[in-house]
PLY file of the C-alpha trace (Angstrom):
ply
format ascii 1.0
element vertex 117
property float x
property float y
property float z
element edge 116
property int vertex1
property int vertex2
end_header
2.12 34.91 45.29
5.63 35.29 43.91
5.18 32.08 41.88
2.03 33.46 40.28
3.95 36.55 39.33
6.71 34.49 37.69
4.16 32.34 35.87
2.39 35.42 34.58
5.71 36.88 33.39
6.54 33.65 31.57
3.12 33.46 29.94
3.29 37.07 28.75
6.97 37.09 27.76
7.68 38.25 24.24
11.11 37.62 22.70
13.02 40.69 21.59
14.68 39.09 18.56
13.02 38.53 15.21
11.65 35.15 14.24
13.29 33.25 11.42
11.71 33.29 7.96
9.00 30.68 7.41
6.11 29.28 9.33
6.06 30.25 13.01
6.93 27.53 15.47
4.02 26.05 17.38
4.12 27.11 20.99
3.18 24.91 23.94
0.30 27.27 24.71
-1.03 26.87 21.15
-1.02 23.08 21.55
-2.89 23.34 24.86
-5.51 25.67 23.36
-5.92 23.29 20.40
-6.46 20.38 22.80
-9.03 22.39 24.76
-10.90 23.16 21.54
-10.81 19.51 20.48
-12.59 18.42 23.67
-15.16 21.20 23.24
-14.47 23.22 26.40
-15.86 26.74 26.22
-14.65 29.47 28.56
-11.82 27.27 29.82
-10.30 29.94 32.09
-13.50 30.10 34.13
-13.82 26.29 34.23
-10.19 25.95 35.36
-10.84 28.12 38.41
-13.24 25.53 39.81
-11.05 22.55 40.74
-13.86 19.96 40.57
-15.13 21.05 37.17
-11.57 21.23 35.80
-10.88 17.73 37.12
-13.92 16.48 35.18
-12.68 18.19 32.03
-9.23 16.60 32.41
-10.77 13.17 32.98
-12.96 13.57 29.88
-9.86 14.57 27.90
-8.03 11.45 29.10
-10.94 9.25 28.05
-11.16 11.05 24.70
-7.48 10.54 23.90
-7.51 6.93 25.09
-10.43 6.27 22.76
-8.58 7.93 19.90
-5.54 5.74 20.50
-7.73 2.66 20.79
-9.45 3.48 17.49
-6.07 3.94 15.79
-4.88 0.58 17.13
-8.08 -1.13 15.94
-7.67 0.41 12.47
-4.06 -0.80 12.28
-5.12 -4.31 13.32
-7.87 -4.32 10.67
-5.38 -3.22 8.01
-2.97 -5.99 9.04
-5.78 -8.58 8.88
-6.78 -7.36 5.40
-3.17 -7.61 4.22
-2.90 -11.17 5.59
-6.16 -12.15 3.85
-4.89 -10.71 0.56
-1.63 -12.63 0.90
-3.54 -15.86 1.61
-5.76 -15.30 -1.45
-2.72 -14.65 -3.65
-0.93 -17.74 -2.34
-4.00 -19.92 -2.92
-4.28 -18.54 -6.45
-0.67 -19.44 -7.16
-1.15 -22.93 -5.76
-4.25 -23.36 -7.91
-2.33 -22.30 -11.01
0.50 -24.70 -10.16
-1.97 -27.55 -9.64
-3.66 -26.80 -12.97
-0.28 -26.80 -14.73
0.59 -30.13 -13.10
-2.75 -31.61 -14.18
-2.21 -30.38 -17.75
1.28 -31.91 -17.77
-0.11 -35.23 -16.50
-2.81 -35.20 -19.18
-0.20 -34.48 -21.85
1.93 -37.39 -20.58
-1.09 -39.71 -20.64
-1.95 -38.59 -24.19
1.65 -39.19 -25.28
1.64 -42.63 -23.69
-1.71 -43.51 -25.29
-0.60 -42.06 -28.61
2.67 -43.99 -28.48
0.92 -47.38 -28.14
0 1
1 2
2 3
3 4
4 5
5 6
6 7
7 8
8 9
9 10
10 11
11 12
12 13
13 14
14 15
15 16
16 17
17 18
18 19
19 20
20 21
21 22
22 23
23 24
24 25
25 26
26 27
27 28
28 29
29 30
30 31
31 32
32 33
33 34
34 35
35 36
36 37
37 38
38 39
39 40
40 41
41 42
42 43
43 44
44 45
45 46
46 47
47 48
48 49
49 50
50 51
51 52
52 53
53 54
54 55
55 56
56 57
57 58
58 59
59 60
60 61
61 62
62 63
63 64
64 65
65 66
66 67
67 68
68 69
69 70
70 71
71 72
72 73
73 74
74 75
75 76
76 77
77 78
78 79
79 80
80 81
81 82
82 83
83 84
84 85
85 86
86 87
87 88
88 89
89 90
90 91
91 92
92 93
93 94
94 95
95 96
96 97
97 98
98 99
99 100
100 101
101 102
102 103
103 104
104 105
105 106
106 107
107 108
108 109
109 110
110 111
111 112
112 113
113 114
114 115
115 116
């Protein structure tokens, strides 16, 4: 019971000094509440009291965040593939231009040789 008392004191603790000017720092509790909102858990205090239901919520959150990370990785891979394709297209275009220039030079040489005869 003493631990619960300490936890409650920590959760309700308010600093006596003034905060610095600017945007308030994000607290750990704010991050947790934001995460709970993002997974759409309503009345989380009541849900947390039932161990089985809270375990399901935590497992759903893990799946949710794993999917988010997987989607980010897939997007990064797609972007890399697009960049590689663009580079290949640009390189082929340059090669094509070089080949055209070489063909034009060869035609000019042939014309000069034919004109010189």
